[in-house]
C-alpha positions, 0 to 999 in steps of 0.5 A, spaced: 485 479 520 483 473 517 489 469 518 491 470 525 499 471 525 502 468 531 509 470 533 515 469 529 511 465 524 506 470 522 512 475 522 515 471 517 509 470 513 508 478 513 515 479 511 515 474 505 509 477 503 512 484 503 518 481 499 513 478 494 509 485 493 516 489 492 519 484 487 514 481 483 507 485 484 510 492 484 513 491 478 507 490 474 504 495 469 497 494 473 501 496 479 504 502 476 498 504 473 494 504 479 500 508 482 499 514 477 492 514 478 493 515 486 498 520 484 493 524 481 488 523 487 494 526 491 494 532 487 487 533 487 487 533 494 493 538 495 490 543 490 486 547 494 492 548 499 497 550 494 496 558 495 495 557 503 501 553 504 508 554 501 511 549 496 516 546 501 510 544 506 506 542 500 512 537 498 512 535 505 505 533 505 505 530 498 511 525 500 507 523 507 501 522 503 505 518 497 508 514 503 501 512 506 498 510 500 504 505 498 504 502 505 496 502 504 496 498 497 502 493 500 497 492 506 491 491 502 495 486 498 497 482 504 490 482 506 488 479 499 493 474 499 491 471 506 484 472 505 485 467 498 489 462 502 483 462 507 478 461 502 483 455 499 483 452 506 476 452 507 476 457 512 471 463 513 
């Protein structure tokens, strides 16, 4: 991690970044378009298994993949913000 999170301060920063992502960034059209592209990718990955697994299993796996995807995008946002802050501070 670029900025070292230390104790309460680091947790507060992560919580704030999560709120910013959820309230502001996630609502933007670009984020929604990216989400749709990821949904297409999830369907491509699941397609070969549709005949092997039942619809209930596919649905469960789809939900898990979607949840992982959403968390990964949020974590990427947090890391990007932290990196930008470090660049502005002149840290490497």
